[in-house]
N, CA, C, O and the ligand as a Tripos MOL2 file, in Angstrom:
@<TRIPOS>MOLECULE
protein
  237   235    60     0     0
PROTEIN
NO_CHARGES

@<TRIPOS>ATOM
      1 N           9.7480  -11.3810   -0.3030 N.3       1 MET1
      2 CA          9.2960  -10.1120   -0.8910 C.3       1 MET1
      3 C           7.8210   -9.8770   -0.5590 C.2       1 MET1
      4 O           7.0090  -10.8020   -0.5930 O.2       1 MET1
      5 N           7.5000   -8.6620   -0.2490 N.am      2 GLU2
      6 CA          6.1240   -8.3480    0.1070 C.3       2 GLU2
      7 C           5.2410   -8.2460   -1.1330 C.2       2 GLU2
      8 O           5.7180   -7.9860   -2.2380 O.2       2 GLU2
      9 N           3.9530   -8.4550   -0.9240 N.am      3 SER3
     10 CA          2.9870   -8.2680   -1.9940 C.3       3 SER3
     11 C           2.2820   -6.9360   -1.7930 C.2       3 SER3
     12 O           2.2240   -6.4050   -0.6840 O.2       3 SER3
     13 N           1.7520   -6.4130   -2.8800 N.am      4 ALA4
     14 CA          0.9890   -5.1740   -2.7760 C.3       4 ALA4
     15 C          -0.4890   -5.4660   -2.9600 C.2       4 ALA4
     16 O          -0.8810   -6.2330   -3.8400 O.2       4 ALA4
     17 N          -1.3040   -4.8440   -2.1170 N.am      5 CYS5
     18 CA         -2.7580   -4.9690   -2.2400 C.3       5 CYS5
     19 C          -3.2070   -4.2060   -3.4850 C.2       5 CYS5
     20 O          -2.8430   -3.0460   -3.6850 O.2       5 CYS5
     21 N          -4.0060   -4.8810   -4.3220 N.am      6 LYS6
     22 CA         -4.4460   -4.2300   -5.5520 C.3       6 LYS6
     23 C          -5.4860   -3.1470   -5.2830 C.2       6 LYS6
     24 O          -5.6970   -2.2690   -6.1200 O.2       6 LYS6
     25 N          -6.1300   -3.2030   -4.1340 N.am      7 ILE7
     26 CA         -7.1750   -2.2360   -3.8240 C.3       7 ILE7
     27 C          -6.5840   -0.9450   -3.2460 C.2       7 ILE7
     28 O          -6.8110    0.1430   -3.7750 O.2       7 ILE7
     29 N          -5.8140   -1.0810   -2.1380 N.am      8 CYS8
     30 CA         -5.3380    0.1290   -1.4680 C.3       8 CYS8
     31 C          -3.8390    0.3440   -1.6430 C.2       8 CYS8
     32 O          -3.2990    1.3400   -1.1630 O.2       8 CYS8
     33 N          -3.1520   -0.5910   -2.3330 N.am      9 LYS9
     34 CA         -1.7300   -0.4790   -2.6460 C.3       9 LYS9
     35 C          -0.8050   -0.6440   -1.4380 C.2       9 LYS9
     36 O           0.3990   -0.4080   -1.5400 O.2       9 LYS9
     37 N          -1.3550   -1.0400   -0.3210 N.am     10 ARG10
     38 CA         -0.5130   -1.2560    0.8420 C.3      10 ARG10
     39 C           0.3550   -2.5010    0.6400 C.2      10 ARG10
     40 O          -0.0930   -3.4810    0.0450 O.2      10 ARG10
     41 N           1.5890   -2.4610    1.1320 N.am     11 LEU11
     42 CA          2.4500   -3.6290    1.0630 C.3      11 LEU11
     43 C           2.1340   -4.5660    2.2160 C.2      11 LEU11
     44 O           2.0850   -4.1490    3.3740 O.2      11 LEU11
     45 N           1.9200   -5.8290    1.8910 N.am     12 VAL12
     46 CA          1.4040   -6.8140    2.8260 C.3      12 VAL12
     47 C           2.3570   -7.9910    2.8930 C.2      12 VAL12
     48 O           2.8900   -8.4190    1.8690 O.2      12 VAL12
     49 N           2.5790   -8.5270    4.1080 N.am     13 GLU13
     50 CA          3.4550   -9.6820    4.2250 C.3      13 GLU13
     51 C           2.7050  -11.0050    4.1970 C.2      13 GLU13
     52 O           3.2610  -12.0120    3.7600 O.2      13 GLU13
     53 N           1.4530  -11.0290    4.6520 N.am     14 GLY14
     54 CA          0.6740  -12.2780    4.6470 C.3      14 GLY14
     55 C          -0.0540  -12.4610    3.3300 C.2      14 GLY14
     56 O           0.3940  -11.9910    2.2830 O.2      14 GLY14
     57 N          -1.1870  -13.1540    3.3970 N.am     15 SER15
     58 CA         -1.9390  -13.4400    2.1750 C.3      15 SER15
     59 C          -3.2100  -12.6010    2.1030 C.2      15 SER15
     60 O          -4.0250  -12.7680    1.1960 O.2      15 SER15
     61 N          -3.3680  -11.6930    3.0720 N.am     16 GLU16
     62 CA         -4.5590  -10.8560    3.1040 C.3      16 GLU16
     63 C          -4.1750   -9.4490    3.5250 C.2      16 GLU16
     64 O          -3.3420   -9.2680    4.4130 O.2      16 GLU16
     65 N          -4.7810   -8.4520    2.8890 N.am     17 CYS17
     66 CA         -4.5100   -7.0730    3.2720 C.3      17 CYS17
     67 C          -5.1590   -6.7770    4.6220 C.2      17 CYS17
     68 O          -6.3630   -6.9810    4.7790 O.2      17 CYS17
     69 N          -4.3870   -6.2990    5.5980 N.am     18 PRO18
     70 CA         -4.9480   -6.0360    6.9330 C.3      18 PRO18
     71 C          -5.8770   -4.8260    6.9450 C.2      18 PRO18
     72 O          -6.6560   -4.6540    7.8830 O.2      18 PRO18
     73 N          -5.8060   -4.0080    5.9380 N.am     19 VAL19
     74 CA         -6.6140   -2.7890    5.9230 C.3      19 VAL19
     75 C          -7.9690   -3.0270    5.2710 C.2      19 VAL19
     76 O          -9.0050   -2.7690    5.8850 O.2      19 VAL19
     77 N          -7.9730   -3.5140    4.0390 N.am     20 CYS20
     78 CA         -9.2600   -3.6700    3.3490 C.3      20 CYS20
     79 C          -9.6820   -5.1290    3.2340 C.2      20 CYS20
     80 O         -10.6890   -5.4330    2.5940 O.2      20 CYS20
     81 N          -8.9060   -6.0520    3.8600 N.am     21 LYS21
     82 CA         -9.2520   -7.4770    3.9080 C.3      21 LYS21
     83 C          -9.2970   -8.1210    2.5280 C.2      21 LYS21
     84 O          -9.8800   -9.1900    2.3450 O.2      21 LYS21
     85 N          -8.6840   -7.4660    1.5790 N.am     22 SER22
     86 CA         -8.6610   -8.0160    0.2290 C.3      22 SER22
     87 C          -7.6070   -9.1040    0.1240 C.2      22 SER22
     88 O          -6.5600   -9.0290    0.7670 O.2      22 SER22
     89 N          -7.8870  -10.1150   -0.6890 N.am     23 LYS23
     90 CA         -6.8660  -11.1280   -0.9690 C.3      23 LYS23
     91 C          -6.3080  -10.9180   -2.3660 C.2      23 LYS23
     92 O          -5.5750  -11.7590   -2.8880 O.2      23 LYS23
     93 N          -6.6550   -9.8100   -2.9540 N.am     24 GLU24
     94 CA         -6.1540   -9.4770   -4.2890 C.3      24 GLU24
     95 C          -4.7760   -8.8410   -4.1570 C.2      24 GLU24
     96 O          -4.6300   -7.6190   -4.1980 O.2      24 GLU24
     97 N          -3.7760   -9.6910   -3.9990 N.am     25 LEU25
     98 CA         -2.4170   -9.1920   -3.8260 C.3      25 LEU25
     99 C          -1.5990   -9.5000   -5.0580 C.2      25 LEU25
    100 O          -1.8750  -10.4610   -5.7770 O.2      25 LEU25
    101 N          -0.6040   -8.6920   -5.2940 N.am     26 THR26
    102 CA          0.2610   -8.9410   -6.4340 C.3      26 THR26
    103 C           1.7140   -8.6790   -6.0660 C.2      26 THR26
    104 O           2.0200   -7.7950   -5.2660 O.2      26 THR26
    105 N           2.5960   -9.4610   -6.6630 N.am     27 LYS27
    106 CA          4.0310   -9.2020   -6.4690 C.3      27 LYS27
    107 C           4.5410   -8.2610   -7.5460 C.2      27 LYS27
    108 O           5.7140   -7.8910   -7.5750 O.2      27 LYS27
    109 N           3.6390   -7.8910   -8.4190 N.am     28 ASN28
    110 CA          3.9920   -7.0490   -9.5490 C.3      28 ASN28
    111 C           3.8240   -5.5750   -9.2190 C.2      28 ASN28
    112 O           2.8910   -4.9270   -9.6930 O.2      28 ASN28
    113 N           4.7220   -5.0520   -8.4120 N.am     29 TRP29
    114 CA          4.6150   -3.6460   -8.0490 C.3      29 TRP29
    115 C           5.9780   -2.9990   -8.0990 C.2      29 TRP29
    116 O           7.0090   -3.6710   -8.0770 O.2      29 TRP29
    117 N           5.9640   -1.6820   -8.1670 N.am     30 LYS30
    118 CA          7.2080   -0.9210   -8.2530 C.3      30 LYS30
    119 C           7.1440    0.3040   -7.3600 C.2      30 LYS30
    120 O           6.0780    0.8800   -7.1460 O.2      30 LYS30
    121 N           8.2920    0.6890   -6.8470 N.am     31 SER31
    122 CA          8.4650    1.9260   -6.0920 C.3      31 SER31
    123 C           7.7060    1.9440   -4.7610 C.2      31 SER31
    124 O           6.4760    1.9460   -4.7200 O.2      31 SER31
    125 N           8.4690    1.9570   -3.7020 N.am     32 ILE32
    126 CA          7.9040    2.0140   -2.3530 C.3      32 ILE32
    127 C           7.6960    3.4590   -1.9190 C.2      32 ILE32
    128 O           8.5330    4.3230   -2.1760 O.2      32 ILE32
    129 N           6.5800    3.7080   -1.2660 N.am     33 ILE33
    130 CA          6.4290    4.9840   -0.5740 C.3      33 ILE33
    131 C           6.0720    4.6540    0.8730 C.2      33 ILE33
    132 O           5.1740    3.8530    1.1350 O.2      33 ILE33
    133 N           6.7860    5.2810    1.8090 N.am     34 ILE34
    134 CA          6.5190    5.0250    3.2210 C.3      34 ILE34
    135 C           5.8360    6.2480    3.8200 C.2      34 ILE34
    136 O           6.3720    7.3550    3.8050 O.2      34 ILE34
    137 N           4.6510    6.0180    4.3430 N.am     35 ILE35
    138 CA          3.8780    7.1080    4.9430 C.3      35 ILE35
    139 C           4.0500    7.0470    6.4650 C.2      35 ILE35
    140 O           3.6450    6.0760    7.1030 O.2      35 ILE35
    141 N           4.6390    8.0700    7.0260 N.am     36 PHE36
    142 CA          4.7600    8.1460    8.4820 C.3      36 PHE36
    143 C           3.5980    8.9340    9.0630 C.2      36 PHE36
    144 O           3.0790    8.6120   10.1320 O.2      36 PHE36
    145 N           3.2060    9.9590    8.3480 N.am     37 ASP37
    146 CA          2.1620   10.8520    8.8430 C.3      37 ASP37
    147 C           1.0920   11.0140    7.7650 C.2      37 ASP37
    148 O           1.3140   11.7100    6.7740 O.2      37 ASP37
    149 N          -0.0570   10.3820    7.9490 N.am     38 PRO38
    150 CA         -1.1010   10.4270    6.9190 C.3      38 PRO38
    151 C          -1.6580   11.8310    6.7050 C.2      38 PRO38
    152 O          -2.3980   12.0690    5.7510 O.2      38 PRO38
    153 N          -1.3050   12.7530    7.5860 N.am     39 ASP39
    154 CA         -1.8040   14.1150    7.4240 C.3      39 ASP39
    155 C          -0.8990   14.9760    6.5450 C.2      39 ASP39
    156 O          -1.2120   16.1330    6.2620 O.2      39 ASP39
    157 N           0.2290   14.3990    6.1160 N.am     40 CYS40
    158 CA          1.1310   15.2110    5.3180 C.3      40 CYS40
    159 C           0.6070   15.3640    3.8880 C.2      40 CYS40
    160 O          -0.2790   14.6250    3.4580 O.2      40 CYS40
    161 N           1.1540   16.3090    3.1810 N.am     41 ASP41
    162 CA          0.6630   16.6290    1.8380 C.3      41 ASP41
    163 C           0.7490   15.4540    0.8790 C.2      41 ASP41
    164 O          -0.1700   15.2030    0.0990 O.2      41 ASP41
    165 N           1.8840   14.7260    0.9470 N.am     42 ILE42
    166 CA          2.0740   13.6150    0.0050 C.3      42 ILE42
    167 C           1.0210   12.5390    0.2310 C.2      42 ILE42
    168 O           0.4180   12.0410   -0.7200 O.2      42 ILE42
    169 N           0.8020   12.1820    1.4910 N.am     43 ALA43
    170 CA         -0.1800   11.1370    1.8030 C.3      43 ALA43
    171 C          -1.5690   11.5430    1.3200 C.2      43 ALA43
    172 O          -2.3080   10.7180    0.7840 O.2      43 ALA43
    173 N          -1.9170   12.7920    1.5040 N.am     44 ARG44
    174 CA         -3.2300   13.2590    1.0560 C.3      44 ARG44
    175 C          -3.3310   13.2120   -0.4580 C.2      44 ARG44
    176 O          -4.3610   12.8410   -1.0220 O.2      44 ARG44
    177 N          -2.2430   13.5940   -1.0980 N.am     45 LYS45
    178 CA         -2.2190   13.6390   -2.5470 C.3      45 LYS45
    179 C          -2.4480   12.2510   -3.1540 C.2      45 LYS45
    180 O          -3.1910   12.1040   -4.1240 O.2      45 LYS45
    181 N          -1.7990   11.2350   -2.5680 N.am     46 VAL46
    182 CA         -1.9350    9.8940   -3.1180 C.3      46 VAL46
    183 C          -3.0840    9.1200   -2.4770 C.2      46 VAL46
    184 O          -3.4210    8.0250   -2.9280 O.2      46 VAL46
    185 N          -3.6840    9.6780   -1.4340 N.am     47 GLY47
    186 CA         -4.8900    9.0690   -0.8640 C.3      47 GLY47
    187 C          -4.6410    7.9520    0.1240 C.2      47 GLY47
    188 O          -5.5320    7.1320    0.3480 O.2      47 GLY47
    189 N          -3.4470    7.8860    0.7320 N.am     48 PHE48
    190 CA         -3.1740    6.8690    1.7370 C.3      48 PHE48
    191 C          -3.5390    7.4200    3.1120 C.2      48 PHE48
    192 O          -3.0560    8.4740    3.5250 O.2      48 PHE48
    193 N          -4.4020    6.6840    3.8120 N.am     49 GLU49
    194 CA         -4.9560    7.2360    5.0500 C.3      49 GLU49
    195 C          -4.3310    6.6730    6.3110 C.2      49 GLU49
    196 O          -4.5900    7.1760    7.4050 O.2      49 GLU49
    197 N          -3.5010    5.6270    6.1780 N.am     50 LEU50
    198 CA         -2.8650    5.0350    7.3440 C.3      50 LEU50
    199 C          -1.3580    5.0270    7.1580 C.2      50 LEU50
    200 O          -0.8740    4.9220    6.0310 O.2      50 LEU50
    201 N          -0.6020    5.1370    8.2600 N.am     51 PRO51
    202 CA          0.8390    5.0330    8.1340 C.3      51 PRO51
    203 C           1.2170    3.6390    7.6400 C.2      51 PRO51
    204 O           0.5110    2.6710    7.9230 O.2      51 PRO51
    205 N           2.2950    3.5330    6.9230 N.am     52 GLY52
    206 CA          2.7340    2.2280    6.4490 C.3      52 GLY52
    207 C           3.4500    2.3310    5.1310 C.2      52 GLY52
    208 O           3.7100    3.4190    4.6190 O.2      52 GLY52
    209 N           3.7660    1.1610    4.5890 N.am     53 LYS53
    210 CA          4.4750    1.0960    3.3220 C.3      53 LYS53
    211 C           3.4900    0.8210    2.2000 C.2      53 LYS53
    212 O           2.6130   -0.0340    2.3240 O.2      53 LYS53
    213 N           3.6400    1.5460    1.1190 N.am     54 TYR54
    214 CA          2.7480    1.3620   -0.0200 C.3      54 TYR54
    215 C           3.5510    1.2620   -1.3040 C.2      54 TYR54
    216 O           4.6860    1.7300   -1.3870 O.2      54 TYR54
    217 N           2.9420    0.6450   -2.2940 N.am     55 ALA55
    218 CA          3.5380    0.6010   -3.6210 C.3      55 ALA55
    219 C           2.9890    1.7820   -4.4210 C.2      55 ALA55
    220 O           1.7880    2.0500   -4.4140 O.2      55 ALA55
    221 N           3.8770    2.4700   -5.1000 N.am     56 LEU56
    222 CA          3.4100    3.5850   -5.9290 C.3      56 LEU56
    223 C           2.7780    3.0770   -7.2220 C.2      56 LEU56
    224 O           1.8130    3.6510   -7.7260 O.2      56 LEU56
    225 N           3.3410    1.9880   -7.7490 N.am     57 LYS57
    226 CA          2.8000    1.4340   -8.9890 C.3      57 LYS57
    227 C           2.4370   -0.0230   -8.7780 C.2      57 LYS57
    228 O           3.3010   -0.8360   -8.4520 O.2      57 LYS57
    229 N           1.1850   -0.3590   -8.9570 N.am     58 VAL58
    230 CA          0.7410   -1.7440   -8.9130 C.3      58 VAL58
    231 C           0.3230   -2.1340  -10.3180 C.2      58 VAL58
    232 O          -0.5630   -1.5220  -10.9140 O.2      58 VAL58
    233 N           0.9840   -3.1740  -10.8430 N.am     59 LEU59
    234 CA          0.7390   -3.5300  -12.2440 C.3      59 LEU59
    235 C          -0.3870   -4.5680  -12.3450 C.2      59 LEU59
    236 O          -0.7390   -4.9920  -13.4450 O.2      59 LEU59
    237 ZN         -5.7410   -3.2610    0.8470 Zn       60 ZN60
@<TRIPOS>BOND
     1     1     2 1
     2     2     3 1
     3     3     4 2
     4     3     5 am
     5     5     6 1
     6     6     7 1
     7     7     8 2
     8     7     9 am
     9     9    10 1
    10    10    11 1
    11    11    12 2
    12    11    13 am
    13    13    14 1
    14    14    15 1
    15    15    16 2
    16    15    17 am
    17    17    18 1
    18    18    19 1
    19    19    20 2
    20    19    21 am
    21    21    22 1
    22    22    23 1
    23    23    24 2
    24    23    25 am
    25    25    26 1
    26    26    27 1
    27    27    28 2
    28    27    29 am
    29    29    30 1
    30    30    31 1
    31    31    32 2
    32    31    33 am
    33    33    34 1
    34    34    35 1
    35    35    36 2
    36    35    37 am
    37    37    38 1
    38    38    39 1
    39    39    40 2
    40    39    41 am
    41    41    42 1
    42    42    43 1
    43    43    44 2
    44    43    45 am
    45    45    46 1
    46    46    47 1
    47    47    48 2
    48    47    49 am
    49    49    50 1
    50    50    51 1
    51    51    52 2
    52    51    53 am
    53    53    54 1
    54    54    55 1
    55    55    56 2
    56    55    57 am
    57    57    58 1
    58    58    59 1
    59    59    60 2
    60    59    61 am
    61    61    62 1
    62    62    63 1
    63    63    64 2
    64    63    65 am
    65    65    66 1
    66    66    67 1
    67    67    68 2
    68    67    69 am
    69    69    70 1
    70    70    71 1
    71    71    72 2
    72    71    73 am
    73    73    74 1
    74    74    75 1
    75    75    76 2
    76    75    77 am
    77    77    78 1
    78    78    79 1
    79    79    80 2
    80    79    81 am
    81    81    82 1
    82    82    83 1
    83    83    84 2
    84    83    85 am
    85    85    86 1
    86    86    87 1
    87    87    88 2
    88    87    89 am
    89    89    90 1
    90    90    91 1
    91    91    92 2
    92    91    93 am
    93    93    94 1
    94    94    95 1
    95    95    96 2
    96    95    97 am
    97    97    98 1
    98    98    99 1
    99    99   100 2
   100    99   101 am
   101   101   102 1
   102   102   103 1
   103   103   104 2
   104   103   105 am
   105   105   106 1
   106   106   107 1
   107   107   108 2
   108   107   109 am
   109   109   110 1
   110   110   111 1
   111   111   112 2
   112   111   113 am
   113   113   114 1
   114   114   115 1
   115   115   116 2
   116   115   117 am
   117   117   118 1
   118   118   119 1
   119   119   120 2
   120   119   121 am
   121   121   122 1
   122   122   123 1
   123   123   124 2
   124   123   125 am
   125   125   126 1
   126   126   127 1
   127   127   128 2
   128   127   129 am
   129   129   130 1
   130   130   131 1
   131   131   132 2
   132   131   133 am
   133   133   134 1
   134   134   135 1
   135   135   136 2
   136   135   137 am
   137   137   138 1
   138   138   139 1
   139   139   140 2
   140   139   141 am
   141   141   142 1
   142   142   143 1
   143   143   144 2
   144   143   145 am
   145   145   146 1
   146   146   147 1
   147   147   148 2
   148   147   149 am
   149   149   150 1
   150   150   151 1
   151   151   152 2
   152   151   153 am
   153   153   154 1
   154   154   155 1
   155   155   156 2
   156   155   157 am
   157   157   158 1
   158   158   159 1
   159   159   160 2
   160   159   161 am
   161   161   162 1
   162   162   163 1
   163   163   164 2
   164   163   165 am
   165   165   166 1
   166   166   167 1
   167   167   168 2
   168   167   169 am
   169   169   170 1
   170   170   171 1
   171   171   172 2
   172   171   173 am
   173   173   174 1
   174   174   175 1
   175   175   176 2
   176   175   177 am
   177   177   178 1
   178   178   179 1
   179   179   180 2
   180   179   181 am
   181   181   182 1
   182   182   183 1
   183   183   184 2
   184   183   185 am
   185   185   186 1
   186   186   187 1
   187   187   188 2
   188   187   189 am
   189   189   190 1
   190   190   191 1
   191   191   192 2
   192   191   193 am
   193   193   194 1
   194   194   195 1
   195   195   196 2
   196   195   197 am
   197   197   198 1
   198   198   199 1
   199   199   200 2
   200   199   201 am
   201   201   202 1
   202   202   203 1
   203   203   204 2
   204   203   205 am
   205   205   206 1
   206   206   207 1
   207   207   208 2
   208   207   209 am
   209   209   210 1
   210   210   211 1
   211   211   212 2
   212   211   213 am
   213   213   214 1
   214   214   215 1
   215   215   216 2
   216   215   217 am
   217   217   218 1
   218   218   219 1
   219   219   220 2
   220   219   221 am
   221   221   222 1
   222   222   223 1
   223   223   224 2
   224   223   225 am
   225   225   226 1
   226   226   227 1
   227   227   228 2
   228   227   229 am
   229   229   230 1
   230   230   231 1
   231   231   232 2
   232   231   233 am
   233   233   234 1
   234   234   235 1
   235   235   236 2
@<TRIPOS>SUBSTRUCTURE
     1 MET1         2 RESIDUE 1 A MET
     2 GLU2         6 RESIDUE 1 A GLU
     3 SER3        10 RESIDUE 1 A SER
     4 ALA4        14 RESIDUE 1 A ALA
     5 CYS5        18 RESIDUE 1 A CYS
     6 LYS6        22 RESIDUE 1 A LYS
     7 ILE7        26 RESIDUE 1 A ILE
     8 CYS8        30 RESIDUE 1 A CYS
     9 LYS9        34 RESIDUE 1 A LYS
    10 ARG10       38 RESIDUE 1 A ARG
    11 LEU11       42 RESIDUE 1 A LEU
    12 VAL12       46 RESIDUE 1 A VAL
    13 GLU13       50 RESIDUE 1 A GLU
    14 GLY14       54 RESIDUE 1 A GLY
    15 SER15       58 RESIDUE 1 A SER
    16 GLU16       62 RESIDUE 1 A GLU
    17 CYS17       66 RESIDUE 1 A CYS
    18 PRO18       70 RESIDUE 1 A PRO
    19 VAL19       74 RESIDUE 1 A VAL
    20 CYS20       78 RESIDUE 1 A CYS
    21 LYS21       82 RESIDUE 1 A LYS
    22 SER22       86 RESIDUE 1 A SER
    23 LYS23       90 RESIDUE 1 A LYS
    24 GLU24       94 RESIDUE 1 A GLU
    25 LEU25       98 RESIDUE 1 A LEU
    26 THR26      102 RESIDUE 1 A THR
    27 LYS27      106 RESIDUE 1 A LYS
    28 ASN28      110 RESIDUE 1 A ASN
    29 TRP29      114 RESIDUE 1 A TRP
    30 LYS30      118 RESIDUE 1 A LYS
    31 SER31      122 RESIDUE 1 A SER
    32 ILE32      126 RESIDUE 1 A ILE
    33 ILE33      130 RESIDUE 1 A ILE
    34 ILE34      134 RESIDUE 1 A ILE
    35 ILE35      138 RESIDUE 1 A ILE
    36 PHE36      142 RESIDUE 1 A PHE
    37 ASP37      146 RESIDUE 1 A ASP
    38 PRO38      150 RESIDUE 1 A PRO
    39 ASP39      154 RESIDUE 1 A ASP
    40 CYS40      158 RESIDUE 1 A CYS
    41 ASP41      162 RESIDUE 1 A ASP
    42 ILE42      166 RESIDUE 1 A ILE
    43 ALA43      170 RESIDUE 1 A ALA
    44 ARG44      174 RESIDUE 1 A ARG
    45 LYS45      178 RESIDUE 1 A LYS
    46 VAL46      182 RESIDUE 1 A VAL
    47 GLY47      186 RESIDUE 1 A GLY
    48 PHE48      190 RESIDUE 1 A PHE
    49 GLU49      194 RESIDUE 1 A GLU
    50 LEU50      198 RESIDUE 1 A LEU
    51 PRO51      202 RESIDUE 1 A PRO
    52 GLY52      206 RESIDUE 1 A GLY
    53 LYS53      210 RESIDUE 1 A LYS
    54 TYR54      214 RESIDUE 1 A TYR
    55 ALA55      218 RESIDUE 1 A ALA
    56 LEU56      222 RESIDUE 1 A LEU
    57 LYS57      226 RESIDUE 1 A LYS
    58 VAL58      230 RESIDUE 1 A VAL
    59 LEU59      234 RESIDUE 1 A LEU
    60 ZN60       237 GROUP 0 **** ****
């Protein structure tokens, strides 16, 4: 199971977030959102700037 970065909410497979280099990861997350196009309305609304998988809720 992937972990979610507590800073940018990106889903990460290793032990470090590749985007913000944070090691603050948690398995305590819910609801996946997949961003294909960071320019779309949803991505802008939630503030995700790179394509990828993100957790909507990080506990
Ligand atoms: Zn991150």
